[in-house]
A tleap script that builds the chain and sets N, CA, C and O, in Angstrom:
source leaprc.protein.ff14SB
mol = sequence {
  NMET LYS VAL GLN HIE ASP LYS GLU ASN GLN
  ARG PHE THR MET ASP ILE ASN GLY ASP THR
  ALA GLN VAL ILE TYR LYS MET ASP ASN GLY
  LYS MET TYR LEU THR TYR TYR GLU VAL PRO
  SER HIE LEU ARG GLY LYS GLY HIE GLY LYS
  LYS LEU VAL GLU LYS THR PHE ALA LYS LEU
  THR GLU GLU GLY TYR THR ALA VAL ALA VAL
  CYS ALA TYR ILE LYS ALA VAL ALA ARG ARG
  SER GLU LYS TRP ASN SER ILE ILE CGLU
}
set mol.1.N position { 106.251 92.798 76.929 }
set mol.1.CA position { 106.838 93.048 78.241 }
set mol.1.C position { 105.729 93.040 79.283 }
set mol.1.O position { 104.722 93.738 79.159 }
set mol.2.N position { 105.940 92.246 80.291 }
set mol.2.CA position { 104.951 92.050 81.326 }
set mol.2.C position { 105.489 92.566 82.662 }
set mol.2.O position { 106.672 92.411 82.964 }
set mol.3.N position { 104.621 93.172 83.450 }
set mol.3.CA position { 105.011 93.663 84.768 }
set mol.3.C position { 104.708 92.589 85.811 }
set mol.3.O position { 103.639 91.979 85.809 }
set mol.4.N position { 105.671 92.377 86.695 }
set mol.4.CA position { 105.525 91.433 87.802 }
set mol.4.C position { 105.428 92.221 89.102 }
set mol.4.O position { 106.118 93.224 89.278 }
set mol.5.N position { 104.574 91.768 90.007 }
set mol.5.CA position { 104.436 92.420 91.304 }
set mol.5.C position { 105.237 91.640 92.343 }
set mol.5.O position { 104.910 90.496 92.659 }
set mol.6.N position { 106.268 92.255 92.860 }
set mol.6.CA position { 107.121 91.677 93.894 }
set mol.6.C position { 106.692 92.284 95.231 }
set mol.6.O position { 107.258 93.282 95.678 }
set mol.7.N position { 105.687 91.674 95.864 }
set mol.7.CA position { 105.113 92.222 97.098 }
set mol.7.C position { 106.125 92.250 98.235 }
set mol.7.O position { 106.139 93.192 99.028 }
set mol.8.N position { 106.960 91.244 98.321 }
set mol.8.CA position { 107.941 91.176 99.398 }
set mol.8.C position { 108.873 92.383 99.405 }
set mol.8.O position { 109.214 92.907 100.466 }
set mol.9.N position { 109.282 92.824 98.209 }
set mol.9.CA position { 110.191 93.959 98.088 }
set mol.9.C position { 109.477 95.253 97.715 }
set mol.9.O position { 110.125 96.260 97.430 }
set mol.10.N position { 108.148 95.232 97.715 }
set mol.10.CA position { 107.310 96.389 97.414 }
set mol.10.C position { 107.745 97.100 96.131 }
set mol.10.O position { 108.138 98.266 96.130 }
set mol.11.N position { 107.652 96.336 95.045 }
set mol.11.CA position { 108.000 96.913 93.750 }
set mol.11.C position { 107.314 96.143 92.626 }
set mol.11.O position { 106.920 94.986 92.778 }
set mol.12.N position { 107.190 96.819 91.510 }
set mol.12.CA position { 106.734 96.212 90.269 }
set mol.12.C position { 107.943 96.215 89.346 }
set mol.12.O position { 108.649 97.219 89.253 }
set mol.13.N position { 108.184 95.119 88.673 }
set mol.13.CA position { 109.339 95.031 87.789 }
set mol.13.C position { 108.914 94.644 86.377 }
set mol.13.O position { 107.895 93.984 86.172 }
set mol.14.N position { 109.714 95.067 85.422 }
set mol.14.CA position { 109.493 94.720 84.029 }
set mol.14.C position { 110.848 94.387 83.413 }
set mol.14.O position { 111.786 95.181 83.488 }
set mol.15.N position { 110.942 93.216 82.810 }
set mol.15.CA position { 112.169 92.805 82.140 }
set mol.15.C position { 112.202 93.422 80.745 }
set mol.15.O position { 111.248 93.299 79.976 }
set mol.16.N position { 113.305 94.081 80.432 }
set mol.16.CA position { 113.503 94.666 79.102 }
set mol.16.C position { 114.802 94.085 78.559 }
set mol.16.O position { 115.885 94.587 78.861 }
set mol.17.N position { 114.696 93.028 77.759 }
set mol.17.CA position { 115.864 92.382 77.165 }
set mol.17.C position { 116.953 92.055 78.190 }
set mol.17.O position { 118.137 92.293 77.950 }
set mol.18.N position { 116.535 91.508 79.331 }
set mol.18.CA position { 117.489 91.112 80.356 }
set mol.18.C position { 117.800 92.168 81.398 }
set mol.18.O position { 118.449 91.874 82.401 }
set mol.19.N position { 117.347 93.390 81.176 }
set mol.19.CA position { 117.517 94.461 82.162 }
set mol.19.C position { 116.206 94.644 82.909 }
set mol.19.O position { 115.140 94.334 82.378 }
set mol.20.N position { 116.277 95.143 84.128 }
set mol.20.CA position { 115.077 95.319 84.939 }
set mol.20.C position { 114.758 96.791 85.149 }
set mol.20.O position { 115.597 97.574 85.595 }
set mol.21.N position { 113.519 97.145 84.813 }
set mol.21.CA position { 112.967 98.465 85.136 }
set mol.21.C position { 112.016 98.241 86.302 }
set mol.21.O position { 111.443 97.159 86.434 }
set mol.22.N position { 111.841 99.257 87.154 }
set mol.22.CA position { 111.019 99.030 88.338 }
set mol.22.C position { 110.282 100.275 88.808 }
set mol.22.O position { 110.709 101.404 88.568 }
set mol.23.N position { 109.164 100.038 89.484 }
set mol.23.CA position { 108.429 101.060 90.216 }
set mol.23.C position { 108.436 100.604 91.673 }
set mol.23.O position { 108.021 99.489 91.988 }
set mol.24.N position { 108.905 101.466 92.538 }
set mol.24.CA position { 108.997 101.177 93.974 }
set mol.24.C position { 107.807 101.826 94.672 }
set mol.24.O position { 107.401 102.933 94.319 }
set mol.25.N position { 107.255 101.138 95.655 }
set mol.25.CA position { 106.141 101.705 96.415 }
set mol.25.C position { 106.271 101.388 97.896 }
set mol.25.O position { 107.064 100.538 98.301 }
set mol.26.N position { 105.484 102.082 98.685 }
set mol.26.CA position { 105.346 101.829 100.121 }
set mol.26.C position { 103.857 101.697 100.405 }
set mol.26.O position { 103.052 102.452 99.860 }
set mol.27.N position { 103.487 100.746 101.253 }
set mol.27.CA position { 102.094 100.586 101.664 }
set mol.27.C position { 101.871 101.364 102.958 }
set mol.27.O position { 102.701 101.332 103.866 }
set mol.28.N position { 100.736 102.065 103.031 }
set mol.28.CA position { 100.363 102.780 104.247 }
set mol.28.C position { 98.848 102.857 104.303 }
set mol.28.O position { 98.217 103.400 103.396 }
set mol.29.N position { 98.265 102.316 105.362 }
set mol.29.CA position { 96.807 102.314 105.544 }
set mol.29.C position { 96.064 101.767 104.335 }
set mol.29.O position { 95.034 102.309 103.933 }
set mol.30.N position { 96.583 100.701 103.761 }
set mol.30.CA position { 95.912 100.041 102.653 }
set mol.30.C position { 96.074 100.703 101.297 }
set mol.30.O position { 95.513 100.237 100.305 }
set mol.31.N position { 96.842 101.794 101.243 }
set mol.31.CA position { 97.107 102.472 99.970 }
set mol.31.C position { 98.548 102.271 99.566 }
set mol.31.O position { 99.452 102.167 100.395 }
set mol.32.N position { 98.724 102.222 98.274 }
set mol.32.CA position { 100.044 102.042 97.700 }
set mol.32.C position { 100.578 103.424 97.293 }
set mol.32.O position { 99.946 104.119 96.498 }
set mol.33.N position { 101.715 103.814 97.823 }
set mol.33.CA position { 102.343 105.089 97.487 }
set mol.33.C position { 103.496 104.811 96.526 }
set mol.33.O position { 104.518 104.241 96.908 }
set mol.34.N position { 103.313 105.222 95.276 }
set mol.34.CA position { 104.306 104.982 94.224 }
set mol.34.C position { 105.375 106.063 94.334 }
set mol.34.O position { 105.159 107.207 93.933 }
set mol.35.N position { 106.521 105.694 94.878 }
set mol.35.CA position { 107.529 106.683 95.250 }
set mol.35.C position { 108.657 106.892 94.248 }
set mol.35.O position { 109.306 107.938 94.259 }
set mol.36.N position { 108.897 105.914 93.386 }
set mol.36.CA position { 110.100 105.990 92.545 }
set mol.36.C position { 109.959 105.040 91.368 }
set mol.36.O position { 109.364 103.970 91.492 }
set mol.37.N position { 110.505 105.431 90.236 }
set mol.37.CA position { 110.591 104.513 89.097 }
set mol.37.C position { 112.003 104.589 88.555 }
set mol.37.O position { 112.691 105.598 88.705 }
set mol.38.N position { 112.420 103.515 87.928 }
set mol.38.CA position { 113.777 103.481 87.382 }
set mol.38.C position { 113.816 102.611 86.136 }
set mol.38.O position { 113.324 101.482 86.122 }
set mol.39.N position { 114.408 103.164 85.101 }
set mol.39.CA position { 114.688 102.432 83.863 }
set mol.39.C position { 116.200 102.518 83.690 }
set mol.39.O position { 116.765 103.603 83.827 }
set mol.40.N position { 116.874 101.399 83.392 }
set mol.40.CA position { 118.327 101.454 83.191 }
set mol.40.C position { 118.708 102.579 82.216 }
set mol.40.O position { 118.028 102.794 81.213 }
set mol.41.N position { 119.780 103.277 82.515 }
set mol.41.CA position { 120.165 104.480 81.763 }
set mol.41.C position { 120.297 104.254 80.263 }
set mol.41.O position { 119.920 105.127 79.481 }
set mol.42.N position { 120.816 103.121 79.845 }
set mol.42.CA position { 121.002 102.895 78.413 }
set mol.42.C position { 119.681 102.605 77.677 }
set mol.42.O position { 119.662 102.513 76.450 }
set mol.43.N position { 118.593 102.462 78.422 }
set mol.43.CA position { 117.280 102.213 77.814 }
set mol.43.C position { 116.361 103.428 77.880 }
set mol.43.O position { 115.230 103.371 77.397 }
set mol.44.N position { 116.821 104.505 78.459 }
set mol.44.CA position { 115.997 105.708 78.607 }
set mol.44.C position { 115.774 106.386 77.266 }
set mol.44.O position { 116.573 106.261 76.338 }
set mol.45.N position { 114.655 107.115 77.195 }
set mol.45.CA position { 114.332 107.862 75.984 }
set mol.45.C position { 113.684 107.022 74.900 }
set mol.45.O position { 113.555 107.476 73.763 }
set mol.46.N position { 113.278 105.814 75.227 }
set mol.46.CA position { 112.678 104.912 74.242 }
set mol.46.C position { 111.228 104.555 74.596 }
set mol.46.O position { 110.635 103.673 73.976 }
set mol.47.N position { 110.665 105.243 75.593 }
set mol.47.CA position { 109.282 104.995 75.975 }
set mol.47.C position { 109.079 103.883 76.984 }
set mol.47.O position { 107.944 103.560 77.332 }
set mol.48.N position { 110.170 103.293 77.458 }
set mol.48.CA position { 110.044 102.192 78.413 }
set mol.48.C position { 109.481 102.650 79.756 }
set mol.48.O position { 108.738 101.907 80.398 }
set mol.49.N position { 109.825 103.863 80.187 }
set mol.49.CA position { 109.324 104.379 81.456 }
set mol.49.C position { 107.813 104.506 81.451 }
set mol.49.O position { 107.148 104.096 82.402 }
set mol.50.N position { 107.271 105.067 80.389 }
set mol.50.CA position { 105.821 105.220 80.271 }
set mol.50.C position { 105.139 103.854 80.236 }
set mol.50.O position { 104.120 103.649 80.896 }
set mol.51.N position { 105.692 102.931 79.476 }
set mol.51.CA position { 105.123 101.572 79.416 }
set mol.51.C position { 105.140 100.922 80.796 }
set mol.51.O position { 104.155 100.318 81.219 }
set mol.52.N position { 106.266 101.052 81.490 }
set mol.52.CA position { 106.400 100.486 82.833 }
set mol.52.C position { 105.337 101.049 83.762 }
set mol.52.O position { 104.661 100.294 84.461 }
set mol.53.N position { 105.185 102.361 83.778 }
set mol.53.CA position { 104.240 103.000 84.691 }
set mol.53.C position { 102.807 102.615 84.341 }
set mol.53.O position { 102.028 102.282 85.234 }
set mol.54.N position { 102.445 102.655 83.064 }
set mol.54.CA position { 101.082 102.296 82.676 }
set mol.54.C position { 100.776 100.824 82.955 }
set mol.54.O position { 99.669 100.494 83.380 }
set mol.55.N position { 101.735 99.949 82.724 }
set mol.55.CA position { 101.529 98.531 83.020 }
set mol.55.C position { 101.447 98.308 84.535 }
set mol.55.O position { 100.732 97.418 84.996 }
set mol.56.N position { 102.178 99.114 85.302 }
set mol.56.CA position { 102.079 99.054 86.759 }
set mol.56.C position { 100.684 99.464 87.201 }
set mol.56.O position { 100.084 98.805 88.049 }
set mol.57.N position { 100.156 100.558 86.629 }
set mol.57.CA position { 98.790 100.986 86.946 }
set mol.57.C position { 97.794 99.867 86.648 }
set mol.57.O position { 96.911 99.585 87.458 }
set mol.58.N position { 97.937 99.237 85.496 }
set mol.58.CA position { 97.020 98.156 85.108 }
set mol.58.C position { 97.119 96.983 86.086 }
set mol.58.O position { 96.105 96.411 86.485 }
set mol.59.N position { 98.346 96.633 86.467 }
set mol.59.CA position { 98.552 95.490 87.364 }
set mol.59.C position { 97.986 95.769 88.757 }
set mol.59.O position { 97.330 94.905 89.338 }
set mol.60.N position { 98.229 96.950 89.293 }
set mol.60.CA position { 97.722 97.236 90.635 }
set mol.60.C position { 96.207 97.344 90.624 }
set mol.60.O position { 95.557 97.001 91.611 }
set mol.61.N position { 95.633 97.816 89.520 }
set mol.61.CA position { 94.181 97.863 89.373 }
set mol.61.C position { 93.616 96.448 89.343 }
set mol.61.O position { 92.634 96.148 90.023 }
set mol.62.N position { 94.234 95.593 88.560 }
set mol.62.CA position { 93.832 94.194 88.446 }
set mol.62.C position { 93.843 93.504 89.816 }
set mol.62.O position { 93.011 92.640 90.090 }
set mol.63.N position { 94.790 93.894 90.666 }
set mol.63.CA position { 94.928 93.294 91.989 }
set mol.63.C position { 94.064 93.984 93.049 }
set mol.63.O position { 94.070 93.583 94.213 }
set mol.64.N position { 93.318 95.026 92.646 }
set mol.64.CA position { 92.385 95.673 93.562 }
set mol.64.C position { 92.940 96.802 94.410 }
set mol.64.O position { 92.313 97.194 95.394 }
set mol.65.N position { 94.090 97.328 94.058 }
set mol.65.CA position { 94.692 98.429 94.811 }
set mol.65.C position { 94.298 99.778 94.233 }
set mol.65.O position { 93.935 99.886 93.062 }
set mol.66.N position { 94.375 100.800 95.066 }
set mol.66.CA position { 94.391 102.182 94.599 }
set mol.66.C position { 95.747 102.719 95.021 }
set mol.66.O position { 96.385 102.175 95.922 }
set mol.67.N position { 96.183 103.781 94.371 }
set mol.67.CA position { 97.533 104.261 94.646 }
set mol.67.C position { 97.610 105.770 94.635 }
set mol.67.O position { 96.753 106.458 94.080 }
set mol.68.N position { 98.656 106.262 95.260 }
set mol.68.CA position { 98.984 107.677 95.273 }
set mol.68.C position { 100.315 107.833 94.561 }
set mol.68.O position { 101.303 107.197 94.929 }
set mol.69.N position { 100.339 108.677 93.544 }
set mol.69.CA position { 101.573 108.940 92.818 }
set mol.69.C position { 102.377 109.989 93.587 }
set mol.69.O position { 101.953 111.139 93.706 }
set mol.70.N position { 103.519 109.594 94.098 }
set mol.70.CA position { 104.401 110.501 94.815 }
set mol.70.C position { 105.476 111.021 93.864 }
set mol.70.O position { 105.782 112.213 93.854 }
set mol.71.N position { 106.031 110.139 93.085 }
set mol.71.CA position { 107.055 110.476 92.091 }
set mol.71.C position { 106.460 111.395 91.022 }
set mol.71.O position { 105.364 111.137 90.526 }
set mol.72.N position { 107.170 112.459 90.668 }
set mol.72.CA position { 106.679 113.437 89.696 }
set mol.72.C position { 106.395 112.810 88.325 }
set mol.72.O position { 105.398 113.150 87.688 }
set mol.73.N position { 107.247 111.916 87.875 }
set mol.73.CA position { 107.031 111.295 86.570 }
set mol.73.C position { 105.797 110.395 86.594 }
set mol.73.O position { 104.993 110.429 85.663 }
set mol.74.N position { 105.641 109.606 87.629 }
set mol.74.CA position { 104.481 108.724 87.740 }
set mol.74.C position { 103.211 109.561 87.794 }
set mol.74.O position { 102.204 109.206 87.181 }
set mol.75.N position { 103.252 110.668 88.524 }
set mol.75.CA position { 102.121 111.588 88.615 }
set mol.75.C position { 101.784 112.159 87.235 }
set mol.75.O position { 100.610 112.264 86.881 }
set mol.76.N position { 102.796 112.525 86.461 }
set mol.76.CA position { 102.577 113.081 85.125 }
set mol.76.C position { 101.925 112.063 84.198 }
set mol.76.O position { 101.020 112.413 83.441 }
set mol.77.N position { 102.364 110.828 84.244 }
set mol.77.CA position { 101.771 109.780 83.403 }
set mol.77.C position { 100.306 109.586 83.790 }
set mol.77.O position { 99.449 109.439 82.919 }
set mol.78.N position { 100.017 109.586 85.085 }
set mol.78.CA position { 98.643 109.405 85.557 }
set mol.78.C position { 97.742 110.541 85.089 }
set mol.78.O position { 96.601 110.301 84.696 }
set mol.79.N position { 98.231 111.749 85.126 }
set mol.79.CA position { 97.433 112.921 84.744 }
set mol.79.C position { 97.149 112.987 83.249 }
set mol.79.O position { 96.161 113.594 82.836 }
set mol.80.N position { 97.996 112.375 82.437 }
set mol.80.CA position { 97.829 112.426 80.983 }
set mol.80.C position { 96.685 111.557 80.473 }
set mol.80.O position { 96.294 111.670 79.311 }
set mol.81.N position { 96.148 110.696 81.325 }
set mol.81.CA position { 95.091 109.791 80.881 }
set mol.81.C position { 93.957 109.735 81.897 }
set mol.81.O position { 94.187 109.441 83.070 }
set mol.82.N position { 92.746 110.014 81.456 }
set mol.82.CA position { 91.579 109.944 82.333 }
set mol.82.C position { 91.338 108.521 82.833 }
set mol.82.O position { 90.671 108.315 83.847 }
set mol.83.N position { 91.878 107.560 82.126 }
set mol.83.CA position { 91.711 106.152 82.492 }
set mol.83.C position { 92.162 105.870 83.920 }
set mol.83.O position { 91.602 104.998 84.585 }
set mol.84.N position { 93.170 106.601 84.400 }
set mol.84.CA position { 93.762 106.314 85.703 }
set mol.84.C position { 93.257 107.221 86.823 }
set mol.84.O position { 93.647 107.030 87.975 }
set mol.85.N position { 92.402 108.200 86.524 }
set mol.85.CA position { 91.951 109.175 87.528 }
set mol.85.C position { 91.288 108.558 88.752 }
set mol.85.O position { 91.470 109.064 89.859 }
set mol.86.N position { 90.529 107.487 88.590 }
set mol.86.CA position { 89.835 106.890 89.725 }
set mol.86.C position { 90.739 105.950 90.531 }
set mol.86.O position { 90.352 105.500 91.609 }
set mol.87.N position { 91.910 105.657 90.031 }
set mol.87.CA position { 92.803 104.704 90.670 }
set mol.87.C position { 94.030 105.373 91.273 }
set mol.87.O position { 94.495 104.991 92.346 }
set mol.88.N position { 94.542 106.365 90.578 }
set mol.88.CA position { 95.779 107.021 90.988 }
set mol.88.C position { 95.491 108.430 91.472 }
set mol.88.O position { 94.957 109.256 90.731 }
set mol.89.N position { 95.845 108.697 92.708 }
set mol.89.CA position { 95.658 110.051 93.252 }
set mol.89.C position { 96.885 110.900 92.992 }
set mol.89.O position { 96.919 112.070 93.375 }
savepdb mol mol.pdb
quit
């Protein structure tokens, strides 16, 4: 599963067997504010949310962004790994 960056709609998406999971963000002063994530309800509880968020972190890092986790779940995923401390506030 690969994350795609949809800059026009300010979101990262991941296809999961034909369904779309997403992380929504807003840009402000050159920083990306990760405000919301969504995994289709019938796919929840299978680890897809964590994969989506971590792949989003990797993709935004690859593209040279830093981000602020606004969403509580995204913030929790960031805090669980030292790998993201320098990228995700």
